[in-house]
C-alpha positions as CSV (number, residue, x, y, z in Angstrom):
1,M,-92.2,-119.8,10.8
2,K,-93.3,-117.2,13.4
3,V,-94.1,-114.7,10.6
4,R,-96.0,-117.3,8.7
5,V,-98.2,-118.2,11.8
6,I,-98.9,-114.5,12.6
7,S,-99.8,-113.8,9.0
8,A,-102.2,-116.8,9.0
9,L,-103.9,-115.7,12.2
10,V,-104.4,-112.2,10.8
11,G,-105.8,-113.7,7.7
12,I,-108.3,-115.8,9.7
13,L,-109.4,-112.8,11.7
14,L,-110.0,-110.8,8.5
15,F,-111.9,-113.7,7.0
16,I,-114.2,-113.9,10.0
17,A,-114.7,-110.2,10.0
18,V,-115.6,-110.0,6.3
19,V,-117.7,-113.2,6.2
20,Y,-119.6,-113.1,9.5
21,W,-119.6,-109.5,10.8
22,A,-119.4,-107.1,7.8
23,P,-122.5,-105.9,5.9
24,Q,-123.0,-107.3,2.4
25,W,-121.5,-104.3,0.6
26,V,-118.3,-104.6,2.6
27,T,-118.1,-108.3,1.7
28,L,-118.6,-107.5,-2.0
29,L,-116.0,-104.8,-1.8
30,A,-113.5,-107.1,-0.1
31,F,-114.0,-109.9,-2.7
32,S,-113.7,-107.3,-5.5
33,L,-110.4,-106.0,-4.2
34,L,-109.2,-109.6,-3.7
35,C,-110.1,-110.5,-7.3
36,A,-108.4,-107.3,-8.7
37,L,-105.3,-108.1,-6.7
38,A,-105.3,-111.7,-8.0
39,A,-105.6,-110.3,-11.6
40,Y,-102.7,-108.0,-11.0
41,E,-100.5,-110.8,-9.6
42,F,-101.3,-113.1,-12.5
43,L,-100.8,-110.5,-15.2
44,H,-98.2,-108.1,-13.8
45,N,-96.0,-110.0,-11.3
46,T,-95.6,-112.9,-13.8
47,G,-94.6,-110.5,-16.6
48,L,-97.5,-111.7,-18.8
49,L,-98.9,-108.2,-19.3
50,K,-96.4,-106.2,-17.3
51,G,-96.4,-102.6,-18.6
52,S,-99.3,-103.1,-21.0
53,P,-102.1,-100.6,-21.1
54,L,-104.4,-103.6,-21.0
55,L,-103.3,-104.3,-17.4
56,P,-105.5,-101.6,-15.7
57,I,-108.5,-102.6,-17.9
58,C,-108.0,-106.2,-16.7
59,C,-107.8,-105.2,-13.0
60,I,-111.0,-103.1,-13.3
61,A,-112.8,-106.0,-15.0
62,A,-111.7,-108.4,-12.3
63,F,-112.9,-105.9,-9.6
64,V,-116.4,-105.8,-11.2
65,V,-116.7,-109.6,-11.7
66,P,-117.8,-110.5,-8.1
67,A,-120.6,-108.0,-8.0
68,A,-121.7,-108.8,-11.5
69,S,-121.9,-112.5,-10.8
70,N,-123.5,-112.2,-7.4
71,Y,-126.5,-110.0,-8.3
72,D,-127.5,-111.7,-11.5
73,M,-125.4,-114.0,-13.8
74,Y,-126.8,-112.0,-16.7
75,Y,-124.6,-109.1,-15.7
76,I,-121.5,-111.1,-16.6
77,L,-122.5,-110.8,-20.3
78,P,-122.3,-107.0,-20.7
79,L,-119.1,-107.0,-18.6
80,L,-117.6,-109.7,-20.9
81,Y,-118.9,-107.8,-24.0
82,V,-117.4,-104.4,-23.0
83,F,-114.1,-106.1,-21.9
84,T,-113.9,-107.9,-25.2
85,L,-114.5,-104.7,-27.1
86,L,-111.8,-102.8,-25.2
87,V,-109.2,-105.6,-25.5
88,F,-109.6,-106.1,-29.2
89,L,-110.0,-102.4,-30.0
90,W,-106.6,-101.8,-28.4
91,A,-105.1,-104.9,-30.1
92,I,-106.4,-103.7,-33.5
93,L,-105.0,-100.2,-33.0
94,H,-101.6,-101.5,-31.7
95,P,-101.1,-104.9,-33.5
96,Q,-97.3,-104.8,-33.0
97,R,-97.6,-104.4,-29.2
98,I,-99.6,-107.4,-28.4
99,T,-99.6,-111.2,-29.1
100,A,-102.4,-113.7,-29.3
101,E,-101.0,-115.3,-26.1
102,Q,-101.3,-112.0,-24.2
103,I,-105.0,-111.7,-25.3
104,A,-105.6,-115.1,-23.9
105,H,-103.8,-114.2,-20.7
106,A,-106.0,-111.1,-20.3
107,Y,-109.1,-113.2,-20.3
108,L,-107.7,-115.7,-17.9
109,G,-106.5,-113.2,-15.4
110,A,-109.4,-110.6,-15.7
111,I,-112.4,-112.9,-16.1
112,T,-111.9,-116.6,-15.6
113,I,-109.8,-116.6,-12.3
114,P,-112.0,-113.9,-10.6
115,F,-115.2,-115.6,-11.7
116,L,-114.0,-119.0,-10.2
117,L,-112.7,-117.4,-7.0
118,S,-116.0,-115.5,-6.7
119,G,-117.7,-118.9,-6.1
120,V,-116.9,-118.4,-2.5
121,M,-118.8,-115.2,-2.4
122,R,-121.8,-116.6,-4.3
123,I,-122.0,-119.5,-1.8
124,L,-121.9,-117.1,1.1
125,L,-124.5,-114.6,-0.2
126,Q,-126.8,-116.7,-2.3
127,H,-127.3,-119.9,-0.3
128,E,-129.8,-120.1,2.5
129,N,-127.1,-121.4,4.8
130,G,-124.2,-119.6,3.1
131,K,-122.4,-118.6,6.3
132,V,-122.1,-122.3,7.1
133,Y,-121.4,-123.7,3.7
134,V,-118.9,-121.0,2.7
135,L,-116.3,-123.0,4.8
136,L,-116.6,-126.0,2.5
137,P,-114.2,-124.9,-0.3
138,F,-111.6,-123.7,2.3
139,L,-111.8,-126.9,4.3
140,A,-111.5,-129.1,1.3
141,A,-108.5,-127.1,0.0
142,W,-106.6,-126.4,3.2
143,C,-107.2,-129.7,5.0
144,S,-106.0,-131.4,1.9
145,D,-102.9,-129.1,1.7
146,S,-102.1,-129.6,5.3
147,L,-102.3,-133.4,5.5
148,A,-100.6,-133.7,2.0
149,L,-97.6,-131.8,3.5
150,V,-97.5,-134.1,6.5
151,F,-97.8,-137.3,4.5
152,G,-95.3,-136.1,2.0
153,M,-92.8,-135.3,4.7
154,L,-93.3,-138.7,6.5
155,F,-93.9,-141.1,3.6
156,G,-93.2,-139.3,0.4
157,K,-91.1,-141.4,-2.0
158,H,-92.8,-141.2,-5.4
159,K,-92.9,-137.9,-7.2
160,L,-96.3,-136.8,-8.4
161,I,-95.5,-134.5,-11.3
162,P,-91.9,-133.3,-10.8
163,Q,-91.8,-131.2,-14.0
164,V,-94.5,-128.9,-12.5
165,S,-94.0,-129.2,-8.7
166,P,-90.9,-131.2,-7.7
167,K,-91.8,-131.5,-4.0
168,K,-95.3,-133.0,-4.4
169,T,-95.5,-136.8,-4.0
170,V,-98.1,-139.5,-4.6
171,E,-98.1,-140.3,-0.9
172,G,-98.8,-136.6,-0.2
173,A,-101.7,-136.6,-2.6
174,V,-103.2,-139.7,-0.8
175,G,-102.8,-137.8,2.5
176,G,-104.5,-134.8,0.9
177,V,-107.6,-136.8,0.0
178,I,-107.7,-138.3,3.5
179,G,-107.3,-134.8,5.0
180,A,-110.2,-133.3,2.9
181,V,-112.5,-136.2,3.7
182,A,-111.7,-136.0,7.4
183,G,-112.1,-132.2,7.4
184,L,-115.5,-132.3,5.7
185,C,-116.8,-135.1,7.9
186,I,-115.8,-133.1,11.1
187,F,-117.5,-130.0,9.5
188,G,-120.6,-132.1,8.9
189,Y,-120.8,-133.1,12.5
190,F,-120.7,-129.5,13.9
191,A,-122.7,-128.0,11.0
192,G,-125.3,-130.7,11.4
193,N,-125.7,-129.8,15.1
194,K,-126.0,-126.1,14.2
195,L,-128.6,-126.7,11.5
196,G,-130.4,-129.4,13.4
197,V,-130.0,-132.1,10.7
198,E,-128.3,-135.5,10.4
199,P,-125.1,-135.2,8.4
200,N,-124.7,-137.3,5.2
201,Y,-121.2,-138.6,5.8
202,L,-121.2,-140.6,2.5
203,L,-121.9,-137.4,0.5
204,L,-119.4,-135.4,2.6
205,S,-116.7,-138.1,2.0
206,A,-117.4,-138.1,-1.8
207,A,-117.2,-134.2,-1.8
208,G,-114.0,-134.5,0.2
209,V,-112.4,-136.7,-2.5
210,V,-113.4,-134.6,-5.5
211,G,-112.7,-131.4,-3.5
212,S,-109.2,-132.5,-2.7
213,L,-108.5,-133.5,-6.3
214,A,-109.8,-130.2,-7.5
215,G,-107.7,-128.3,-5.0
216,M,-104.6,-130.2,-6.0
217,L,-105.3,-129.4,-9.7
218,G,-105.6,-125.7,-8.8
219,D,-102.3,-125.9,-6.9
220,L,-100.5,-127.6,-9.8
221,A,-102.1,-125.3,-12.4
222,L,-100.9,-122.1,-10.7
223,S,-97.5,-123.7,-10.0
224,L,-97.2,-124.4,-13.7
225,V,-97.7,-120.7,-14.5
226,K,-95.1,-119.8,-11.9
227,R,-92.6,-122.3,-13.4
228,K,-93.3,-121.1,-16.9
229,T,-92.9,-117.5,-16.0
230,G,-89.9,-118.0,-13.8
231,I,-91.2,-116.6,-10.5
232,K,-91.2,-118.1,-7.0
233,D,-94.3,-116.4,-5.5
234,Y,-97.1,-114.4,-7.0
235,G,-96.7,-111.6,-4.5
236,R,-95.8,-110.7,-0.9
237,I,-99.0,-109.4,0.5
238,M,-99.2,-112.2,3.0
239,P,-95.8,-112.5,4.7
240,G,-94.6,-116.1,4.8
241,H,-97.4,-117.2,2.4
242,G,-96.8,-115.1,-0.7
243,G,-99.5,-113.5,-2.7
244,V,-103.3,-113.9,-3.1
245,L,-102.8,-116.6,-5.8
246,D,-100.2,-118.5,-3.6
247,R,-102.8,-118.8,-0.8
248,F,-105.9,-119.2,-2.8
249,D,-104.7,-121.3,-5.7
250,S,-106.6,-124.4,-4.5
251,V,-109.7,-122.5,-3.5
252,I,-110.0,-121.1,-7.1
253,F,-110.8,-124.7,-8.1
254,T,-112.7,-125.9,-5.1
255,A,-115.1,-122.9,-4.7
256,P,-116.9,-123.3,-8.1
257,L,-117.0,-127.1,-7.5
258,F,-118.8,-126.7,-4.2
259,E,-121.0,-124.0,-5.7
260,I,-122.1,-126.6,-8.3
261,L,-122.6,-129.3,-5.8
262,L,-124.7,-127.1,-3.5
263,H,-126.8,-126.2,-6.5
264,F,-127.9,-129.8,-6.8
265,T,-128.0,-130.7,-3.1
266,S,-127.8,-128.8,0.1
267,A,-127.4,-132.0,2.2
268,I,-124.4,-132.1,4.5
């Protein structure tokens, strides 16, 4: 428990440094490294592309995704095009060493997951109040996770989807929704004071509900991959927490959701 708490505190300090103190190029570099590591965990540590020459190509592509999607969404197209050329060129030249499933895994690990996770960075760098709103996907995901754990321990009786995640319960999921709604409303109170606006608690509550559900889906989705590939954690980079994907599985699904919501409304 002590290791877990210390690891969490170090992570929070690094987050603050990268988001609020570092110049933009350092922020981009940090997210690029995070996405490359996520791709490595997803493709190597699971065994999906372990030992494949495609693995370094996937990690390089994942590293480029944050910058490409931040400066102009159009830059994703040449990245995707070059990546596709390389993947299928290698597959055509070595048809006996790759399966159709591995090709699909390559796209999921190198492009899709990094692009979704980069929603955090796009909120931060492209929105007028990005340094405030960047907290939204984290609050929705982690407040939901925290209260879901508490509700599950206190009231959990009915399994949610035991085939995917045996410990998750319906009662925990209800607690997760309550936690996300409460977290975003508290955020609205303090953020509203900082920005000098009246918080829209109805909108924040609705965002909390959908954000919590999206975070749970992310958690279950990455848990399904772990179960299918027979691993307990994606990595060990964060002692007591596992790997990047273990800690950011929910955020991968909440970040693009809040990016979309903020595109249509900036009200808090």
